[in-house]
Each structure stands twice: as structure tokens, then as C-alpha cells.
C-alpha positions in Angstrom: 7.6 4.2 1.4 5.0 1.5 2.0 5.1 -1.0 4.8 2.9 -4.1 4.9 2.2 -5.5 8.4 3.1 -9.1 9.2 0.5 -11.6 10.2 -1.7 -14.5 9.3 -4.7 -12.5 8.0 -4.1 -11.8 4.1 -0.7 -13.4 4.6 -1.0 -15.7 1.5 -2.0 -12.8 -0.9 0.3 -10.0 -2.2 -0.8 -6.4 -2.5 -0.3 -4.6 -5.6 0.9 -1.0 -5.2 -0.4 1.8 -7.7 0.6 5.3 -8.0 -1.4 7.7 -10.1 -3.2 4.6 -11.5 -0.2 2.9 -12.8 1.1 -0.4 -11.2 4.5 0.2 -9.5 5.1 -3.0 -7.4 3.9 -5.8 -5.4 4.5 -6.2 -1.6 4.0 -9.3 0.5 3.3 -9.6 4.3 6.2 -8.0 6.3 7.8 -6.3 3.3 8.7 -2.6 2.8 9.0 -1.0 -0.5 10.2 2.5 -1.5 8.8 4.4 -4.6 10.3 7.8 -5.8 7.9 10.2 -7.3 8.1 13.9 -8.7 7.1 16.8 -6.4 3.3 17.4 -6.4 -0.1 15.6 -5.8 -0.4 12.0 -6.3 -2.8 9.2 -5.4 -1.4 5.9 -4.0 -3.4 2.6 -4.2 -3.2 -0.7 -2.6 -5.1 -3.4 -4.3 -5.6 -7.1 -3.7 -6.7 -9.2 -6.7 -6.3 -12.8 -6.3 -8.8 -15.7 -6.6 -8.3 -16.8 -2.8 -8.4 -13.1 -1.3 -11.1 -10.6 -1.3 -11.0 -8.0 -4.2 -10.1 -4.8 -2.4 -8.9 -1.4 -3.5 -7.8 1.3 -1.1 -6.5 4.8 -2.3 -5.1 7.9 -0.5 -4.3 11.1 -2.1 -0.9 12.9 -1.0 1.2 15.8 -1.7 5.0 15.7 -1.6 7.5 18.5 -1.6 11.2 17.9 -2.6 13.1 15.7 -0.2 9.9 14.8 1.7 9.1 11.1 2.7 5.6 9.9 2.9 5.2 6.7 4.9 2.1 4.4 4.4 1.1 1.0 6.2 -0.8 -1.7 4.7 -2.8 -3.5 7.4 -5.4 -6.4 7.3 -7.8 -6.9 10.3 -9.3 -10.0 11.8 -12.3 -9.6 9.4 -10.0 -9.5 6.2 -10.6 -5.8 5.8 -7.6 -3.9 4.3 -6.5 -0.4 5.1 -4.0 1.9 3.6 -3.1 4.6 6.2 -0.4 7.2 6.8 2.2 6.1 9.4 5.1 7.6 11.2 7.0 4.4 11.2 
């Protein structure tokens, strides 16, 4: 599950979501998306690749067991720096 923070910073640019190097979706400010993967080790990536926004890629490795949910949050700070981090929410 991926949540993107709401806010002005980066609000005009969507974030592309990749799992294991394959594009699986696109998420806008304030949206939540759920992706289903097989058990095992994976790499999730969040990427901004638009002309008006900085070109950024953040990736995180994770392992999932059957029935588990992994939650990640995409945030963009006042300097325009994006982060993809595990979250409890």
C-alpha cells in the first residue's frame, strides 16, 4: 500500500510507482494505491519524471510473507526532496 502526502510541494506532479523495475501505477497528491505482489523479496520505487518537477527516484527493498501488508509513504519536503519510507499508517 502506498500513500502520497497531500500538500502544495510537488502537488502538480504525479509520482510513478515501480515494483521490481516495472511500472505498476501512478499516484497524485493525497491518493492511496494498493498493489498485490507474490511472497518474497521485492523493490518498490517512486519516481518523478516530469518536465516541471525535479527528476527523482527513490527505491526501497522489502520482503513480504503471505497475507502481510507493507505500507509506504511518499512525502515531499519544502526543498522539493522526495522520500519513500515505511509507515504504520
